[in-house]
All heavy atoms as a GROMACS GRO file, in nm:
protein
  603
    1GLU      N    1  -1.372   0.360   0.060
    1GLU     CA    2  -1.327   0.477   0.132
    1GLU      C    3  -1.226   0.559   0.051
    1GLU      O    4  -1.223   0.680   0.062
    1GLU     CB    5  -1.266   0.434   0.265
    1GLU     CG    6  -1.227   0.549   0.352
    1GLU     CD    7  -1.181   0.504   0.489
    1GLU    OE1    8  -1.193   0.386   0.524
    1GLU    OE2    9  -1.132   0.590   0.561
    2TYR      N   10  -1.144   0.491  -0.029
    2TYR     CA   11  -1.041   0.560  -0.107
    2TYR      C   12  -1.066   0.544  -0.257
    2TYR      O   13  -0.973   0.526  -0.334
    2TYR     CB   14  -0.903   0.506  -0.069
    2TYR     CG   15  -0.872   0.521   0.077
    2TYR    CD1   16  -0.864   0.410   0.160
    2TYR    CD2   17  -0.854   0.646   0.133
    2TYR    CE1   18  -0.836   0.425   0.295
    2TYR    CE2   19  -0.827   0.662   0.268
    2TYR     CZ   20  -0.817   0.550   0.348
    2TYR     OH   21  -0.791   0.565   0.482
    3THR      N   22  -1.190   0.555  -0.300
    3THR     CA   23  -1.225   0.532  -0.440
    3THR      C   24  -1.158   0.633  -0.534
    3THR      O   25  -1.131   0.600  -0.647
    3THR     CB   26  -1.377   0.536  -0.462
    3THR    OG1   27  -1.428   0.658  -0.409
    3THR    CG2   28  -1.444   0.418  -0.396
    4GLY      N   29  -1.131   0.752  -0.489
    4GLY     CA   30  -1.063   0.850  -0.573
    4GLY      C   31  -0.913   0.831  -0.578
    4GLY      O   32  -0.842   0.908  -0.643
    5LEU      N   33  -0.864   0.729  -0.510
    5LEU     CA   34  -0.720   0.705  -0.499
    5LEU      C   35  -0.683   0.564  -0.544
    5LEU      O   36  -0.589   0.545  -0.620
    5LEU     CB   37  -0.678   0.728  -0.354
    5LEU     CG   38  -0.533   0.730  -0.318
    5LEU    CD1   39  -0.460   0.838  -0.396
    5LEU    CD2   40  -0.516   0.755  -0.170
    6VAL      N   41  -0.760   0.466  -0.498
    6VAL     CA   42  -0.735   0.325  -0.530
    6VAL      C   43  -0.834   0.280  -0.637
    6VAL      O   44  -0.954   0.300  -0.625
    6VAL     CB   45  -0.751   0.237  -0.403
    6VAL    CG1   46  -0.737   0.090  -0.436
    6VAL    CG2   47  -0.652   0.278  -0.296
    7SER      N   48  -0.780   0.217  -0.743
    7SER     CA   49  -0.869   0.169  -0.848
    7SER      C   50  -0.892   0.018  -0.842
    7SER      O   51  -0.978  -0.033  -0.912
    7SER     CB   52  -0.816   0.209  -0.986
    7SER     OG   53  -0.687   0.157  -1.006
    8GLY      N   54  -0.816  -0.053  -0.759
    8GLY     CA   55  -0.839  -0.196  -0.745
    8GLY      C   56  -0.736  -0.262  -0.657
    8GLY      O   57  -0.629  -0.207  -0.632
    9VAL      N   58  -0.772  -0.382  -0.608
    9VAL     CA   59  -0.682  -0.464  -0.528
    9VAL      C   60  -0.688  -0.604  -0.586
    9VAL      O   61  -0.796  -0.655  -0.615
    9VAL     CB   62  -0.724  -0.466  -0.379
    9VAL    CG1   63  -0.633  -0.557  -0.298
    9VAL    CG2   64  -0.724  -0.325  -0.321
   10ARG      N   65  -0.570  -0.665  -0.601
   10ARG     CA   66  -0.568  -0.802  -0.656
   10ARG      C   67  -0.463  -0.883  -0.582
   10ARG      O   68  -0.374  -0.829  -0.519
   10ARG     CB   69  -0.540  -0.798  -0.805
   10ARG     CG   70  -0.411  -0.728  -0.842
   10ARG     CD   71  -0.395  -0.725  -0.994
   10ARG     NE   72  -0.271  -0.663  -1.030
   10ARG     CZ   73  -0.258  -0.548  -1.093
   10ARG    NH1   74  -0.366  -0.480  -1.125
   10ARG    NH2   75  -0.141  -0.500  -1.125
   11GLY      N   76  -0.477  -1.014  -0.592
   11GLY     CA   77  -0.380  -1.103  -0.532
   11GLY      C   78  -0.446  -1.220  -0.462
   11GLY      O   79  -0.567  -1.239  -0.469
   12LYS      N   80  -0.362  -1.297  -0.394
   12LYS     CA   81  -0.409  -1.413  -0.318
   12LYS      C   82  -0.341  -1.414  -0.183
   12LYS      O   83  -0.220  -1.390  -0.174
   12LYS     CB   84  -0.376  -1.542  -0.391
   12LYS     CG   85  -0.459  -1.565  -0.514
   12LYS     CD   86  -0.443  -1.706  -0.562
   12LYS     CE   87  -0.530  -1.724  -0.683
   12LYS     NZ   88  -0.627  -1.826  -0.669
   13GLY      N   89  -0.418  -1.441  -0.080
   13GLY     CA   90  -0.362  -1.445   0.054
   13GLY      C   91  -0.303  -1.309   0.091
   13GLY      O   92  -0.367  -1.207   0.076
   14LEU      N   93  -0.178  -1.311   0.138
   14LEU     CA   94  -0.112  -1.186   0.176
   14LEU      C   95  -0.033  -1.125   0.062
   14LEU      O   96   0.023  -1.017   0.077
   14LEU     CB   97  -0.020  -1.211   0.296
   14LEU     CG   98  -0.089  -1.246   0.426
   14LEU    CD1   99   0.015  -1.273   0.536
   14LEU    CD2  100  -0.183  -1.136   0.470
   15ILE      N  101  -0.023  -1.192  -0.051
   15ILE     CA  102   0.048  -1.137  -0.166
   15ILE      C  103  -0.052  -1.052  -0.243
   15ILE      O  104  -0.141  -1.104  -0.311
   15ILE     CB  105   0.107  -1.248  -0.255
   15ILE    CG1  106   0.201  -1.335  -0.173
   15ILE    CG2  107   0.178  -1.189  -0.376
   15ILE    CD1  108   0.249  -1.459  -0.245
   16LEU      N  109  -0.038  -0.921  -0.229
   16LEU     CA  110  -0.137  -0.830  -0.283
   16LEU      C  111  -0.075  -0.722  -0.371
   16LEU      O  112   0.039  -0.684  -0.353
   16LEU     CB  113  -0.213  -0.760  -0.169
   16LEU     CG  114  -0.291  -0.849  -0.075
   16LEU    CD1  115  -0.342  -0.768   0.043
   16LEU    CD2  116  -0.406  -0.914  -0.149
   17GLY      N  117  -0.154  -0.672  -0.462
   17GLY     CA  118  -0.120  -0.555  -0.541
   17GLY      C  119  -0.231  -0.454  -0.527
   17GLY      O  120  -0.348  -0.485  -0.553
   18ILE      N  121  -0.197  -0.335  -0.483
   18ILE     CA  122  -0.295  -0.227  -0.473
   18ILE      C  123  -0.271  -0.135  -0.592
   18ILE      O  124  -0.164  -0.079  -0.607
   18ILE     CB  125  -0.281  -0.148  -0.341
   18ILE    CG1  126  -0.299  -0.242  -0.222
   18ILE    CG2  127  -0.382  -0.034  -0.337
   18ILE    CD1  128  -0.273  -0.176  -0.088
   19GLU      N  129  -0.372  -0.124  -0.678
   19GLU     CA  130  -0.362  -0.043  -0.799
   19GLU      C  131  -0.419   0.096  -0.771
   19GLU      O  132  -0.532   0.110  -0.725
   19GLU     CB  133  -0.438  -0.109  -0.913
   19GLU     CG  134  -0.420  -0.040  -1.044
   19GLU     CD  135  -0.485  -0.116  -1.158
   19GLU    OE1  136  -0.535  -0.228  -1.138
   19GLU    OE2  137  -0.488  -0.061  -1.269
   20PHE      N  138  -0.338   0.198  -0.801
   20PHE     CA  139  -0.379   0.336  -0.777
   20PHE      C  140  -0.420   0.402  -0.908
   20PHE      O  141  -0.389   0.353  -1.016
   20PHE     CB  142  -0.264   0.414  -0.711
   20PHE     CG  143  -0.232   0.362  -0.574
   20PHE    CD1  144  -0.131   0.270  -0.554
   20PHE    CD2  145  -0.306   0.403  -0.465
   20PHE    CE1  146  -0.103   0.220  -0.428
   20PHE    CE2  147  -0.280   0.354  -0.338
   20PHE     CZ  148  -0.177   0.262  -0.320
   21ILE      N  149  -0.487   0.516  -0.897
   21ILE     CA  150  -0.536   0.585  -1.016
   21ILE      C  151  -0.423   0.644  -1.099
   21ILE      O  152  -0.441   0.669  -1.217
   21ILE     CB  153  -0.640   0.694  -0.980
   21ILE    CG1  154  -0.578   0.796  -0.884
   21ILE    CG2  155  -0.765   0.634  -0.922
   21ILE    CD1  156  -0.661   0.921  -0.868
   22SER      N  157  -0.306   0.665  -1.036
   22SER     CA  158  -0.193   0.720  -1.112
   22SER      C  159  -0.062   0.671  -1.053
   22SER      O  160  -0.055   0.634  -0.935
   22SER     CB  161  -0.196   0.874  -1.110
   22SER     OG  162  -0.163   0.922  -0.980
   23ALA      N  163   0.041   0.673  -1.136
   23ALA     CA  164   0.175   0.634  -1.092
   23ALA      C  165   0.229   0.731  -0.988
   23ALA      O  166   0.301   0.691  -0.896
   23ALA     CB  167   0.269   0.625  -1.212
   24GLU      N  168   0.192   0.858  -1.000
   24GLU     CA  169   0.240   0.958  -0.904
   24GLU      C  170   0.184   0.932  -0.764
   24GLU      O  171   0.257   0.941  -0.665
   24GLU     CB  172   0.200   1.100  -0.949
   24GLU     CG  173   0.265   1.146  -1.077
   24GLU     CD  174   0.199   1.090  -1.203
   24GLU    OE1  175   0.079   1.052  -1.199
   24GLU    OE2  176   0.268   1.080  -1.305
   25LYS      N  177   0.056   0.899  -0.757
   25LYS     CA  178  -0.005   0.868  -0.627
   25LYS      C  179   0.056   0.740  -0.570
   25LYS      O  180   0.081   0.732  -0.450
   25LYS     CB  181  -0.157   0.853  -0.640
   25LYS     CG  182  -0.227   0.982  -0.673
   25LYS     CD  183  -0.217   1.082  -0.560
   25LYS     CE  184  -0.296   1.206  -0.592
   25LYS     NZ  185  -0.275   1.312  -0.495
   26ALA      N  186   0.078   0.641  -0.655
   26ALA     CA  187   0.139   0.517  -0.609
   26ALA      C  188   0.276   0.544  -0.549
   26ALA      O  189   0.308   0.497  -0.439
   26ALA     CB  190   0.150   0.417  -0.725
   27LYS      N  191   0.358   0.621  -0.618
   27LYS     CA  192   0.492   0.652  -0.569
   27LYS      C  193   0.487   0.728  -0.437
   27LYS      O  194   0.563   0.699  -0.344
   27LYS     CB  195   0.572   0.730  -0.672
   27LYS     CG  196   0.713   0.762  -0.627
   27LYS     CD  197   0.794   0.831  -0.732
   27LYS     CE  198   0.933   0.866  -0.689
   27LYS     NZ  199   0.975   0.846  -0.555
   28GLU      N  200   0.396   0.823  -0.428
   28GLU     CA  201   0.382   0.902  -0.305
   28GLU      C  202   0.347   0.812  -0.186
   28GLU      O  203   0.406   0.823  -0.078
   28GLU     CB  204   0.274   1.008  -0.326
   28GLU     CG  205   0.260   1.106  -0.213
   28GLU     CD  206   0.157   1.214  -0.242
   28GLU    OE1  207   0.105   1.223  -0.355
   28GLU    OE2  208   0.128   1.290  -0.148
   29ILE      N  209   0.253   0.721  -0.205
   29ILE     CA  210   0.210   0.633  -0.097
   29ILE      C  211   0.319   0.532  -0.063
   29ILE      O  212   0.347   0.505   0.055
   29ILE     CB  213   0.078   0.564  -0.133
   29ILE    CG1  214  -0.033   0.670  -0.133
   29ILE    CG2  215   0.046   0.451  -0.036
   29ILE    CD1  216  -0.161   0.626  -0.193
   30ILE      N  217   0.385   0.477  -0.164
   30ILE     CA  218   0.494   0.382  -0.140
   30ILE      C  219   0.607   0.448  -0.064
   30ILE      O  220   0.662   0.391   0.031
   30ILE     CB  221   0.541   0.320  -0.273
   30ILE    CG1  222   0.432   0.228  -0.327
   30ILE    CG2  223   0.673   0.246  -0.256
   30ILE    CD1  224   0.447   0.190  -0.472
   31ASP      N  225   0.643   0.569  -0.101
   31ASP     CA  226   0.747   0.642  -0.029
   31ASP      C  227   0.708   0.663   0.117
   31ASP      O  228   0.791   0.652   0.208
   31ASP     CB  229   0.775   0.777  -0.095
   31ASP     CG  230   0.848   0.764  -0.228
   31ASP    OD1  231   0.901   0.654  -0.258
   31ASP    OD2  232   0.851   0.864  -0.303
   32MET      N  233   0.580   0.690   0.142
   32MET     CA  234   0.532   0.709   0.279
   32MET      C  235   0.540   0.579   0.359
   32MET      O  236   0.583   0.581   0.475
   32MET     CB  237   0.389   0.760   0.280
   32MET     CG  238   0.374   0.901   0.231
   32MET     SD  239   0.201   0.944   0.225
   32MET     CE  240   0.200   1.072   0.348
   33THR      N  241   0.498   0.468   0.300
   33THR     CA  242   0.501   0.342   0.373
   33THR      C  243   0.645   0.303   0.406
   33THR      O  244   0.672   0.257   0.516
   33THR     CB  245   0.433   0.227   0.295
   33THR    OG1  246   0.500   0.204   0.172
   33THR    CG2  247   0.287   0.255   0.270
   34ILE      N  248   0.736   0.327   0.313
   34ILE     CA  249   0.876   0.295   0.337
   34ILE      C  250   0.933   0.382   0.449
   34ILE      O  251   1.004   0.334   0.537
   34ILE     CB  252   0.959   0.306   0.207
   34ILE    CG1  253   0.917   0.194   0.112
   34ILE    CG2  254   1.108   0.300   0.236
   34ILE    CD1  255   0.976   0.204  -0.028
   35SER      N  256   0.899   0.511   0.447
   35SER     CA  257   0.949   0.601   0.552
   35SER      C  258   0.893   0.564   0.690
   35SER      O  259   0.955   0.594   0.792
   35SER     CB  260   0.918   0.746   0.519
   35SER     OG  261   0.780   0.773   0.532
   36GLU      N  262   0.778   0.496   0.694
   36GLU     CA  263   0.718   0.450   0.819
   36GLU      C  264   0.770   0.313   0.862
   36GLU      O  265   0.730   0.261   0.965
   36GLU     CB  266   0.566   0.446   0.806
   36GLU     CG  267   0.501   0.581   0.795
   36GLU     CD  268   0.499   0.657   0.927
   36GLU    OE1  269   0.493   0.594   1.035
   36GLU    OE2  270   0.506   0.781   0.923
   37GLY      N  271   0.855   0.250   0.779
   37GLY     CA  272   0.914   0.122   0.817
   37GLY      C  273   0.853   0.001   0.750
   37GLY      O  274   0.883  -0.113   0.788
   38LEU      N  275   0.767   0.020   0.650
   38LEU     CA  276   0.706  -0.092   0.580
   38LEU      C  277   0.760  -0.096   0.437
   38LEU      O  278   0.737  -0.003   0.359
   38LEU     CB  279   0.553  -0.078   0.576
   38LEU     CG  280   0.477  -0.186   0.500
   38LEU    CD1  281   0.495  -0.322   0.567
   38LEU    CD2  282   0.330  -0.150   0.490
   39LEU      N  283   0.829  -0.203   0.404
   39LEU     CA  284   0.886  -0.217   0.270
   39LEU      C  285   0.778  -0.266   0.174
   39LEU      O  286   0.721  -0.373   0.191
   39LEU     CB  287   1.002  -0.315   0.271
   39LEU     CG  288   1.072  -0.338   0.138
   39LEU    CD1  289   1.129  -0.208   0.083
   39LEU    CD2  290   1.182  -0.441   0.154
   40THR      N  291   0.747  -0.184   0.075
   40THR     CA  292   0.656  -0.221  -0.034
   40THR      C  293   0.729  -0.197  -0.165
   40THR      O  294   0.830  -0.129  -0.169
   40THR     CB  295   0.526  -0.138  -0.028
   40THR    OG1  296   0.559   0.000  -0.033
   40THR    CG2  297   0.447  -0.166   0.099
   41ILE      N  298   0.676  -0.254  -0.272
   41ILE     CA  299   0.743  -0.249  -0.401
   41ILE      C  300   0.656  -0.174  -0.501
   41ILE      O  301   0.535  -0.196  -0.509
   41ILE     CB  302   0.771  -0.392  -0.452
   41ILE    CG1  303   0.854  -0.470  -0.348
   41ILE    CG2  304   0.843  -0.389  -0.586
   41ILE    CD1  305   0.858  -0.618  -0.374
   42HIS      N  306   0.719  -0.089  -0.580
   42HIS     CA  307   0.650  -0.013  -0.685
   42HIS      C  308   0.661  -0.093  -0.816
   42HIS      O  309   0.770  -0.111  -0.868
   42HIS     CB  310   0.718   0.123  -0.699
   42HIS     CG  311   0.639   0.221  -0.779
   42HIS    ND1  312   0.686   0.346  -0.805
   42HIS    CD2  313   0.518   0.215  -0.837
   42HIS    CE1  314   0.598   0.412  -0.877
   42HIS    NE2  315   0.495   0.334  -0.897
   43THR      N  316   0.548  -0.142  -0.867
   43THR     CA  317   0.548  -0.221  -0.989
   43THR      C  318   0.443  -0.170  -1.087
   43THR      O  319   0.349  -0.102  -1.049
   43THR     CB  320   0.517  -0.370  -0.960
   43THR    OG1  321   0.387  -0.380  -0.904
   43THR    CG2  322   0.618  -0.430  -0.866
   44ALA      N  323   0.460  -0.203  -1.212
   44ALA     CA  324   0.361  -0.174  -1.317
   44ALA      C  325   0.317  -0.028  -1.319
   44ALA      O  326   0.204   0.002  -1.352
   44ALA     CB  327   0.241  -0.266  -1.304
   45GLY      N  328   0.406   0.061  -1.279
   45GLY     CA  329   0.373   0.203  -1.284
   45GLY      C  330   0.285   0.253  -1.173
   45GLY      O  331   0.323   0.340  -1.098
   46ASN      N  332   0.166   0.194  -1.158
   46ASN     CA  333   0.071   0.246  -1.059
   46ASN      C  334   0.028   0.141  -0.956
   46ASN      O  335  -0.079   0.152  -0.898
   46ASN     CB  336  -0.052   0.304  -1.129
   46ASN     CG  337  -0.131   0.198  -1.203
   46ASN    OD1  338  -0.076   0.097  -1.245
   46ASN    ND2  339  -0.259   0.222  -1.219
   47VAL      N  340   0.111   0.039  -0.934
   47VAL     CA  341   0.075  -0.068  -0.841
   47VAL      C  342   0.175  -0.078  -0.727
   47VAL      O  343   0.296  -0.073  -0.749
   47VAL     CB  344   0.067  -0.205  -0.915
   47VAL    CG1  345   0.037  -0.318  -0.817
   47VAL    CG2  346  -0.039  -0.200  -1.024
   48MET      N  347   0.124  -0.090  -0.605
   48MET     CA  348   0.207  -0.117  -0.488
   48MET      C  349   0.192  -0.265  -0.456
   48MET      O  350   0.081  -0.314  -0.431
   48MET     CB  351   0.161  -0.035  -0.368
   48MET     CG  352   0.239  -0.064  -0.242
   48MET     SD  353   0.201   0.046  -0.104
   48MET     CE  354   0.041  -0.013  -0.053
   49ARG      N  355   0.304  -0.336  -0.458
   49ARG     CA  356   0.301  -0.480  -0.427
   49ARG      C  357   0.338  -0.499  -0.281
   49ARG      O  358   0.433  -0.441  -0.230
   49ARG     CB  359   0.398  -0.556  -0.516
   49ARG     CG  360   0.393  -0.707  -0.487
   49ARG     CD  361   0.473  -0.786  -0.584
   49ARG     NE  362   0.413  -0.772  -0.717
   49ARG     CZ  363   0.481  -0.788  -0.830
   49ARG    NH1  364   0.609  -0.815  -0.827
   49ARG    NH2  365   0.420  -0.775  -0.945
   50ILE      N  366   0.261  -0.585  -0.215
   50ILE     CA  367   0.287  -0.623  -0.077
   50ILE      C  368   0.319  -0.772  -0.078
   50ILE      O  369   0.237  -0.853  -0.122
   50ILE     CB  370   0.164  -0.595   0.012
   50ILE    CG1  371   0.124  -0.448  -0.001
   50ILE    CG2  372   0.192  -0.634   0.157
   50ILE    CD1  373  -0.014  -0.418   0.053
   51LEU      N  374   0.438  -0.806  -0.031
   51LEU     CA  375   0.485  -0.945  -0.040
   51LEU      C  376   0.553  -0.984   0.092
   51LEU      O  377   0.676  -0.988   0.101
   51LEU     CB  378   0.582  -0.956  -0.158
   51LEU     CG  379   0.628  -1.092  -0.201
   51LEU    CD1  380   0.510  -1.176  -0.248
   51LEU    CD2  381   0.729  -1.078  -0.313
   52PRO      N  382   0.474  -1.012   0.197
   52PRO     CA  383   0.533  -1.043   0.327
   52PRO      C  384   0.590  -1.186   0.331
   52PRO      O  385   0.550  -1.272   0.253
   52PRO     CB  386   0.415  -1.030   0.422
   52PRO     CG  387   0.296  -1.062   0.338
   52PRO     CD  388   0.328  -1.013   0.200
   53PRO      N  389   0.684  -1.210   0.424
   53PRO     CA  390   0.737  -1.346   0.440
   53PRO      C  391   0.630  -1.440   0.496
   53PRO      O  392   0.531  -1.396   0.555
   53PRO     CB  393   0.852  -1.328   0.540
   53PRO     CG  394   0.826  -1.199   0.608
   53PRO     CD  395   0.746  -1.115   0.514
   54LEU      N  396   0.652  -1.569   0.477
   54LEU     CA  397   0.554  -1.668   0.522
   54LEU      C  398   0.537  -1.672   0.674
   54LEU      O  399   0.432  -1.712   0.723
   54LEU     CB  400   0.594  -1.808   0.472
   54LEU     CG  401   0.585  -1.828   0.322
   54LEU    CD1  402   0.640  -1.965   0.284
   54LEU    CD2  403   0.442  -1.813   0.273
   55ASN      N  404   0.639  -1.633   0.748
   55ASN     CA  405   0.630  -1.640   0.894
   55ASN      C  406   0.586  -1.507   0.957
   55ASN      O  407   0.612  -1.482   1.073
   55ASN     CB  408   0.764  -1.683   0.953
   55ASN     CG  409   0.876  -1.587   0.920
   55ASN    OD1  410   0.863  -1.501   0.834
   55ASN    ND2  411   0.988  -1.602   0.989
   56THR      N  412   0.514  -1.426   0.883
   56THR     CA  413   0.461  -1.299   0.932
   56THR      C  414   0.356  -1.326   1.040
   56THR      O  415   0.269  -1.411   1.023
   56THR     CB  416   0.398  -1.218   0.818
   56THR    OG1  417   0.497  -1.196   0.719
   56THR    CG2  418   0.346  -1.086   0.865
   57THR      N  419   0.364  -1.250   1.149
   57THR     CA  420   0.268  -1.267   1.258
   57THR      C  421   0.146  -1.177   1.237
   57THR      O  422   0.150  -1.082   1.159
   57THR     CB  423   0.332  -1.231   1.394
   57THR    OG1  424   0.363  -1.091   1.394
   57THR    CG2  425   0.456  -1.313   1.421
   58LYS      N  426   0.039  -1.206   1.310
   58LYS     CA  427  -0.081  -1.123   1.302
   58LYS      C  428  -0.050  -0.980   1.346
   58LYS      O  429  -0.100  -0.884   1.286
   58LYS     CB  430  -0.193  -1.181   1.387
   58LYS     CG  431  -0.320  -1.097   1.380
   58LYS     CD  432  -0.431  -1.152   1.463
   58LYS     CE  433  -0.558  -1.072   1.460
   58LYS     NZ  434  -0.554  -0.932   1.428
   59GLU      N  435   0.034  -0.965   1.446
   59GLU     CA  436   0.071  -0.832   1.494
   59GLU      C  437   0.144  -0.753   1.384
   59GLU      O  438   0.121  -0.633   1.368
   59GLU     CB  439   0.159  -0.841   1.619
   59GLU     CG  440   0.085  -0.890   1.743
   59GLU     CD  441   0.062  -1.041   1.746
   59GLU    OE1  442   0.133  -1.116   1.673
   59GLU    OE2  443  -0.030  -1.085   1.817
   60GLU      N  444   0.230  -0.819   1.310
   60GLU     CA  445   0.301  -0.753   1.200
   60GLU      C  446   0.206  -0.714   1.088
   60GLU      O  447   0.220  -0.607   1.028
   60GLU     CB  448   0.413  -0.843   1.148
   60GLU     CG  449   0.526  -0.860   1.247
   60GLU     CD  450   0.623  -0.970   1.210
   60GLU    OE1  451   0.582  -1.070   1.148
   60GLU    OE2  452   0.741  -0.956   1.244
   61ILE      N  453   0.109  -0.799   1.061
   61ILE     CA  454   0.008  -0.767   0.958
   61ILE      C  455  -0.074  -0.646   1.002
   61ILE      O  456  -0.098  -0.554   0.924
   61ILE     CB  457  -0.083  -0.888   0.930
   61ILE    CG1  458  -0.002  -1.000   0.864
   61ILE    CG2  459  -0.202  -0.849   0.843
   61ILE    CD1  460  -0.073  -1.133   0.859
   62ASP      N  461  -0.116  -0.645   1.128
   62ASP     CA  462  -0.192  -0.530   1.180
   62ASP      C  463  -0.110  -0.402   1.172
   62ASP      O  464  -0.162  -0.296   1.135
   62ASP     CB  465  -0.234  -0.556   1.325
   62ASP     CG  466  -0.340  -0.664   1.337
   62ASP    OD1  467  -0.406  -0.696   1.235
   62ASP    OD2  468  -0.357  -0.719   1.448
   63PHE      N  469   0.019  -0.411   1.205
   63PHE     CA  470   0.109  -0.295   1.198
   63PHE      C  471   0.120  -0.245   1.053
   63PHE      O  472   0.111  -0.125   1.027
   63PHE     CB  473   0.246  -0.334   1.254
   63PHE     CG  474   0.348  -0.223   1.248
   63PHE    CD1  475   0.334  -0.111   1.328
   63PHE    CD2  476   0.457  -0.232   1.164
   63PHE    CE1  477   0.429  -0.008   1.323
   63PHE    CE2  478   0.552  -0.131   1.159
   63PHE     CZ  479   0.537  -0.019   1.239
   64ALA      N  480   0.135  -0.338   0.959
   64ALA     CA  481   0.145  -0.301   0.818
   64ALA      C  482   0.016  -0.234   0.770
   64ALA      O  483   0.020  -0.134   0.698
   64ALA     CB  484   0.175  -0.425   0.733
   65LEU      N  485  -0.098  -0.287   0.811
   65LEU     CA  486  -0.226  -0.227   0.772
   65LEU      C  487  -0.242  -0.087   0.828
   65LEU      O  488  -0.295   0.001   0.761
   65LEU     CB  489  -0.342  -0.316   0.817
   65LEU     CG  490  -0.359  -0.446   0.738
   65LEU    CD1  491  -0.463  -0.534   0.805
   65LEU    CD2  492  -0.394  -0.418   0.594
   66GLU      N  493  -0.195  -0.065   0.951
   66GLU     CA  494  -0.199   0.069   1.009
   66GLU      C  495  -0.117   0.168   0.926
   66GLU      O  496  -0.162   0.280   0.900
   66GLU     CB  497  -0.146   0.067   1.152
   66GLU     CG  498  -0.238   0.007   1.253
   66GLU     CD  499  -0.176   0.000   1.392
   66GLU    OE1  500  -0.086   0.080   1.422
   66GLU    OE2  501  -0.219  -0.086   1.470
   67ILE      N  502   0.002   0.125   0.885
   67ILE     CA  503   0.089   0.211   0.804
   67ILE      C  504   0.026   0.241   0.670
   67ILE      O  505   0.024   0.356   0.624
   67ILE     CB  506   0.228   0.148   0.787
   67ILE    CG1  507   0.303   0.146   0.921
   67ILE    CG2  508   0.310   0.222   0.681
   67ILE    CD1  509   0.432   0.069   0.919
   68ILE      N  510  -0.028   0.139   0.604
   68ILE     CA  511  -0.090   0.158   0.473
   68ILE      C  512  -0.211   0.250   0.485
   68ILE      O  513  -0.226   0.344   0.407
   68ILE     CB  514  -0.129   0.022   0.410
   68ILE    CG1  515  -0.002  -0.056   0.374
   68ILE    CG2  516  -0.217   0.042   0.288
   68ILE    CD1  517  -0.027  -0.201   0.338
   69ASN      N  518  -0.294   0.226   0.584
   69ASN     CA  519  -0.413   0.310   0.604
   69ASN      C  520  -0.375   0.454   0.634
   69ASN      O  521  -0.435   0.548   0.581
   69ASN     CB  522  -0.502   0.253   0.714
   69ASN     CG  523  -0.639   0.314   0.714
   69ASN    OD1  524  -0.700   0.334   0.609
   69ASN    ND2  525  -0.689   0.346   0.831
   70LYS      N  526  -0.276   0.474   0.719
   70LYS     CA  527  -0.229   0.609   0.752
   70LYS      C  528  -0.180   0.680   0.626
   70LYS      O  529  -0.211   0.797   0.603
   70LYS     CB  530  -0.116   0.600   0.855
   70LYS     CG  531  -0.056   0.733   0.893
   70LYS     CD  532   0.057   0.713   0.991
   70LYS     CE  533   0.129   0.844   1.017
   70LYS     NZ  534   0.247   0.826   1.100
   71SER      N  535  -0.103   0.611   0.542
   71SER     CA  536  -0.051   0.670   0.419
   71SER      C  537  -0.163   0.703   0.322
   71SER      O  538  -0.165   0.811   0.262
   71SER     CB  539   0.050   0.575   0.353
   71SER     OG  540   0.157   0.549   0.440
   72LEU      N  541  -0.258   0.611   0.306
   72LEU     CA  542  -0.372   0.635   0.217
   72LEU      C  543  -0.453   0.755   0.265
   72LEU      O  544  -0.492   0.841   0.186
   72LEU     CB  545  -0.461   0.512   0.210
   72LEU     CG  546  -0.408   0.393   0.132
   72LEU    CD1  547  -0.493   0.270   0.158
   72LEU    CD2  548  -0.401   0.425  -0.016
   73LYS      N  549  -0.476   0.761   0.395
   73LYS     CA  550  -0.556   0.870   0.452
   73LYS      C  551  -0.488   1.004   0.431
   73LYS      O  552  -0.551   1.103   0.394
   73LYS     CB  553  -0.580   0.844   0.600
   73LYS     CG  554  -0.686   0.930   0.664
   73LYS     CD  555  -0.714   0.889   0.806
   73LYS     CE  556  -0.784   0.753   0.801
   73LYS     NZ  557  -0.826   0.704   0.931
   74GLU      N  558  -0.356   1.007   0.452
   74GLU     CA  559  -0.283   1.132   0.436
   74GLU      C  560  -0.284   1.182   0.292
   74GLU      O  561  -0.308   1.300   0.267
   74GLU     CB  562  -0.138   1.114   0.484
   74GLU     CG  563  -0.066   1.244   0.501
   74GLU     CD  564   0.066   1.227   0.575
   74GLU    OE1  565   0.070   1.150   0.672
   74GLU    OE2  566   0.163   1.291   0.532
   75VAL      N  567  -0.262   1.092   0.197
   75VAL     CA  568  -0.262   1.131   0.056
   75VAL      C  569  -0.404   1.166   0.012
   75VAL      O  570  -0.424   1.263  -0.063
   75VAL     CB  571  -0.202   1.021  -0.032
   75VAL    CG1  572  -0.222   1.051  -0.180
   75VAL    CG2  573  -0.054   1.004  -0.001
   76HIS      N  574  -0.503   1.091   0.057
   76HIS     CA  575  -0.642   1.117   0.020
   76HIS      C  576  -0.689   1.252   0.071
   76HIS      O  577  -0.760   1.325   0.004
   76HIS     CB  578  -0.730   1.005   0.074
   76HIS     CG  579  -0.871   1.011   0.030
   76HIS    ND1  580  -0.909   0.995  -0.102
   76HIS    CD2  581  -0.986   1.034   0.098
   76HIS    CE1  582  -1.040   1.005  -0.111
   76HIS    NE2  583  -1.089   1.030   0.009
   77THR      N  584  -0.647   1.288   0.192
   77THR     CA  585  -0.684   1.417   0.252
   77THR      C  586  -0.620   1.532   0.176
   77THR      O  587  -0.681   1.638   0.160
   77THR     CB  588  -0.640   1.422   0.400
   77THR    OG1  589  -0.701   1.312   0.467
   77THR    CG2  590  -0.683   1.549   0.466
   78ASP      N  591  -0.497   1.511   0.128
   78ASP     CA  592  -0.426   1.616   0.054
   78ASP      C  593  -0.482   1.639  -0.086
   78ASP      O  594  -0.457   1.742  -0.146
   78ASP     CB  595  -0.275   1.582   0.042
   78ASP     CG  596  -0.205   1.591   0.176
   78ASP    OD1  597  -0.261   1.652   0.269
   78ASP    OD2  598  -0.094   1.538   0.188
   79ALA      N  599  -0.558   1.543  -0.138
   79ALA     CA  600  -0.608   1.553  -0.275
   79ALA      C  601  -0.716   1.657  -0.290
   79ALA      O  602  -0.781   1.701  -0.204
   79ALA     CB  603  -0.662   1.418  -0.321
   0.00000   0.00000   0.00000
């Protein structure tokens, strides 16, 4: 769905890295997720790292996915 924005996803379990096509897009999306209340980390220039605690609930994961999807959709629509 976001092929023009995301170039890959890597990781194990809930520890994930979403690789974007550019560092600028990564920063834009990371800033959006943080402003929505989801702490993500900007690494390797164009990668957003997601590193939740071990006691994360399913509801918190669903909430995080909503924020990430909303941010991706907004940036993808603006492109």
